[in-house]
C-alpha positions as CSV (number, residue, x, y, z in Angstrom):
1,M,0.1,0.2,0.0
2,T,2.8,2.4,0.8
3,Q,4.5,1.8,-2.5
4,I,1.2,2.7,-4.2
5,I,0.8,6.2,-2.1
6,I,4.4,7.3,-2.8
7,G,4.3,6.2,-6.5
8,V,1.2,8.3,-7.1
9,A,2.6,11.2,-4.7
10,F,5.6,11.2,-6.8
11,W,3.9,11.8,-10.0
12,M,1.0,13.8,-9.0
13,F,2.6,16.5,-6.8
14,P,3.1,19.9,-8.6
15,K,6.5,19.8,-10.8
16,F,9.5,21.1,-9.2
17,A,11.2,22.6,-12.3
18,K,11.1,22.2,-16.3
19,E,14.5,20.1,-16.2
20,K,13.7,18.1,-13.3
21,P,10.1,17.7,-12.7
22,R,9.9,15.4,-10.4
23,G,12.9,16.5,-8.0
24,S,15.9,14.3,-7.5
25,Q,15.9,11.1,-9.2
26,M,18.7,9.6,-6.8
27,L,16.1,10.2,-4.0
28,A,13.4,8.7,-5.9
29,W,15.5,5.4,-6.4
30,S,16.7,5.8,-2.8
31,T,13.5,6.0,-1.4
32,Y,12.4,2.7,-3.5
33,V,15.6,0.9,-2.7
34,L,15.3,1.5,1.5
35,L,11.7,1.1,1.6
36,N,11.6,-2.4,-0.2
37,G,15.1,-3.7,1.3
38,G,13.8,-3.0,4.8
39,L,10.5,-4.9,3.9
40,L,12.1,-7.8,2.7
41,L,14.5,-7.7,5.7
42,R,11.8,-7.4,7.8
43,A,9.7,-10.1,6.1
44,V,12.7,-12.3,6.7
45,A,13.8,-11.5,10.1
46,E,10.6,-11.3,12.1
47,P,8.7,-14.6,11.4
48,A,12.8,-16.3,12.0
49,N,12.6,-14.0,15.3
50,A,9.6,-15.8,16.3
51,I,10.6,-18.9,15.6
52,Q,14.2,-19.2,17.3
53,A,15.0,-16.2,19.6
54,W,18.5,-15.0,18.6
55,M,19.8,-11.6,19.2
56,G,20.9,-11.1,15.6
57,W,17.2,-11.5,14.2
58,G,16.3,-8.9,16.9
59,R,19.5,-6.2,15.0
60,L,18.4,-7.4,11.5
61,L,14.7,-6.0,12.6
62,A,16.1,-2.8,14.0
63,L,17.9,-2.5,10.8
64,S,15.1,-2.7,8.7
65,A,13.0,-0.4,10.7
66,L,15.9,2.0,10.0
67,L,16.3,1.4,6.5
68,Q,12.3,2.0,6.1
69,W,12.5,5.4,8.2
70,L,15.3,6.3,5.8
71,G,13.3,5.4,3.1
72,G,10.4,7.8,4.3
73,L,13.1,10.4,4.8
74,A,14.5,10.3,1.4
75,F,10.8,10.2,0.2
76,V,10.0,13.6,2.0
77,A,13.3,15.4,1.0
78,N,12.8,14.9,-2.5
79,T,8.7,15.6,-1.9
80,W,8.9,18.5,0.4
81,P,10.1,21.0,-2.3
82,R,7.3,20.7,-4.6
83,I,5.0,21.1,-2.0
84,K,6.0,24.2,0.0
85,E,4.7,27.3,-0.8
86,R,6.3,29.4,-3.6
């Protein structure tokens, strides 16, 4: 669901400039990679942590949360200049 929301926001918010209408492509790809990387890591570590309590699974869960949080920050950093008052 988050992918749909972020994808629609990426395309639908007002354009930033003619040369870069949707902001930084690097930040957009960073958002995609960080969110999906965190999600995949969580999909592995969370069930594994429930099956076998190992300190490493908890660290991987924390890393997955950090990746997803950084993905959210990358999205905000790329989108904010497009929505702030001009």
